[in-house]
N, C-alpha and C positions, 0 to 999 in steps of 0.2 A: 355312758349314759348322759345324755343330754341334758342342759339348766331345766329346759320345760318339763318333761319330765319328771327332773327332783323337787320342782316346784308342787306340780301336780300329787305326785305320792307323800309331800311337805302337808301339805289343806286334808289331806285323807287322815294321815297319823295324829294331825290336831284335833279334826272330829272326833276320830277312835278314840286316843287319849283324853284329850280337853274337852269335849262334850262328854260323850260315851260317860267316861269311866271318870271327868271330874265334876259334872254337871255346870261347865260352863254357855246356857243357856246365851248368853249376850254373843260370847263368839259363834255358837251355831249360826246365827244373823246374818255373819259376817262371812262365814263358809261356805253360806247354803244359796242357789240362786231364786230366785223372787219366781224367776219360771221355772222351777226342779220338777224332775218328772220322777215319780219311783213304779217303774215296771212290775216290780215285786213285791206290793202292799201285803202286810201283816192283816189277817182275816176281821174283818170289819173296822178298815183302815184306810185312809183316804192315800191319793197320788201325789199329794202337792205337799208343799213346803210344811204347809201345817198340820200333816197327816204323819209328817216323820218324828217333829218336835212332840207331838201326843203321844208317837213310840217312844223315844225316848226317855220322857219323863214317868212314863208309866215302867219302865226297865225299871230308873231309878227307885223308883216307887217300890215298886215289889222285892227291889232288893237293892237296897241304899248303900252298900257297900259294893256297887256294884262294878267290875274293873275289868277292863279289856290285855288281850298279853297277843301283839303282833306276833305272827310265827313269821310269815315270810309278806312280800307285796311284790307285785310286776310290775311293768307297764307297757302297755301296748300303743302307740299313738296319747292318745287323753283318755284314754281310761285305765284306770287303778283298780287291780286285779288285788283284795287283801285275804288271805287264811289269818284267821284270830280267832282264838279261844277267851272265852266271856267265863271269870267267875263272880259268886256274887253268894248271900244269904236271905235266902227266900224271908221276907222280914212282912210282907204287904201281899196284895192280890195279886194271883199271875193269872191271867186268862178264867179270871171266874173263882180259881182258890186260895181258901186263906191260904196265910203266911203257915209254914211249919217249923221255922225256924232250920232247916236243910240246907247244910253249904254243896253247893252245887255248881259246875260249870257244862258249860256247851258250844260248841265249832260255828263256827257263822262261816261262809267265802260272799263276800261282797266286791260289787264293780262297779264305780263309780265314774263316771265322766266328770272328766272337770274341765272346766274351760275360762280363760280367763283370772284363775284363781278360786273359781267360784264350783259346785259339786252340781251338775247340772241334771244331770241324769245316775240310776240306780237300779242295779238288779242285786239279788243276794237269795240264799239260802241259809236258814239256821235252822242248827238240830235243833228245835223244841221237844218234838218228840223225846227226847234224851231228857228232858229237864222234866217234865210231868211222869218219866221211871225215875226221875232221885225225888221228886218229890211226895209217891206213893200212890199216885194219880193211876196210871200205869204200872202193872206187871213187866217184870224183868225178863226177857225171854233166856232160857235158862242153855245151855250148850244143848247145842244140836235140833234144838227149836226152830223148823219152817217160820221166819216171817210172815205176815198176810197183809202185810199193810198197804 
């Protein structure tokens, strides 16, 4: 793997571990381009850098002990894809649902374009349905039951 690919992976890893996991929002400002664009914003979110910051802060408010665990990363050109599992305790409002004190974990796949050391674009999918099941908002499926989602 070349130096540029390794540098891009490090930018995304620092965002995942230090910003999302550690709440270092000064670093967030350094890592994200001012013209950042999110192709898959969360419902009610905006597609810009400010929208991602709001999302990150909301996650840390809902799960103050929010901790990401990177499973793997892959680089294709200037895009870093990361599969990770998030862990945390539901201690604040999450998608309109009051704290339950429940320990949760959920998977996410993100693809982030990194240009000149800054995150410029994002595509992602998070298993939020699983979180809603874990905090008791949605009943878990039973074995053999078809999913109609």
